[in-house]
N, C-alpha and C positions, 0 to 999 in steps of 0.2 A: 600437288600431287595427293595428299589429306583427302582433300575435296571430292577427288573423281574416287578414292578408297572408299570414302565412305558412302560415297551415292553407288557403288559397285556391291561394294559388303564385299571386297575383297582386297586382299594387300597385295600390291603391284610390287612390293620393293623385297622381289621371292623370285627364288625358279619358279617357272612353269612349263606342263606340257600340254599342248594342245590336242585336242581330239574332233576328230569330227566322227558321227555314229549314226549308220541309217540302216531302215531294215530292209528284205531280201524283199524277192518276190514271194513266198508265200503272206497267203492273206491273215492276219490273226482279227479274232472275236475282240481284241483289247484293243483299247487306244492304243495308235502307234505309239507317241511322245509317251506317255506313260511307262512304257514299255524302254522306252530309248532313255528316261529318265532315271529308272532302277538302274541299267545293263550300267551305266557311266557311272553311276554312284556305287555299285558294287564295285567298278575297274579301281575307283578313287578310293573305298575301305582296304581291297587289295593292295592295294602300292603305299597304305599308309600314309595318305597323303595329309598336309600338314593347315585344317581348318577347312572353311566352305569353298565351294570349288563354284566355277560359271557356269549358268545352262543356261544357252538359248536355242531354245527351237524355231530350225531356219524353214520348216515346211509342214507338213502333215505324217513325212517319214524320216525326217533328218534329224539332226540339233549338232549343234557346236555348245563345245566345253574346252575351259581352262583348267586342269591340275592343279593345284596349288603342291608343289614338292617345298617350300621353306628354304634351308640354305641346302640341301641335296641337289648336287648339279646333276646329277642322270636317273635316266628313270628305267628300270631295268624290266625284264621277263614281261612284255605288255602283252606276250599269248597267255602267259599263266594268269594274270588279272582276268582277263576274257572270257576265260576256261568255263564259267557256269552260265552265262549268257546263253538266251534262246540262238539256236541255231543259225536262226535268219537274220540275225543281227551281224552288221559289219563297223570294224574299228580302222580308221586309219589316224597315226599318233604321227605329232610333229616332233622334233629335237629340244630336248631340256633346253630353254633358254631363261636369262635371268633380267629383268626388271621393264621398263615401261617400252621397250625397244621387244623384248625377250617376250613379251606377252602379244606382241602382234606377229612378230617372227616364226614363231612356234605355229602360231593358228594359220597364215599363209601358208607354212610346213605340212599341216595336216590335212590344209586342202589339197596343194597339189599329188598327196599321199592317194587321197582319195581319188582325184583324176585317173590318176595312175591304176587304180586298183577299176575303175570302172571301165575304163582303157581298153581292160585285158581281155576284157568279155565276161560274159556268165557262165559260170557263178563267179561271182571279184570275190577275193582272196576274206576270208574271214578279218583278220589283224593284216596291216600292212603299215611299215614304218618309213618314217620320210629319208631316214637315214639307208632303208633298205633298197631305195628307190628315186634316189637324188637324182642320179644321173636320165634317169629318163623323163622325171617331172623335166628338167631342165630343157631338154629335148624338144618336148611337149608343148614349150611354155606354158604350164600350169599354173603359174603363178612366181611372183618376186620373190626369191628367197634368199636372200643377202646373206650368201653365206660368210660375207664375212663380219657381222654382227652378231653371228651364234657360236666365234670361237673363243 
């Protein structure tokens, strides 16, 4: 565990929130990944995250992240923390989850929430949380979102 934490530069023995962030249809003159990284950093700052987050560019217009919550078992008001981001940036959040299993689960939930948001059509909702769309995500078969491990 310690070796994995050292390699990631991220503490796995804590609560995490998975986040998928993507740029919408609007063309931007700046590097999209830089915009996404700034938006995710802003969310982490507004949410008073504990430590460094994990940021992984997925492609030229989307990124995955894990927000470190420390001992805080809830992530409140994601819409408020995204308010100042560019209007064409979208956010999908997993539920807060603990430990190494939680690190995986919250990510899968965020990916499932994004799938629901994209399935809703254009324009996609700006902010979506897994807890809001869990039942739809299950019906879409978006991801293995093992509920038993998140409670």
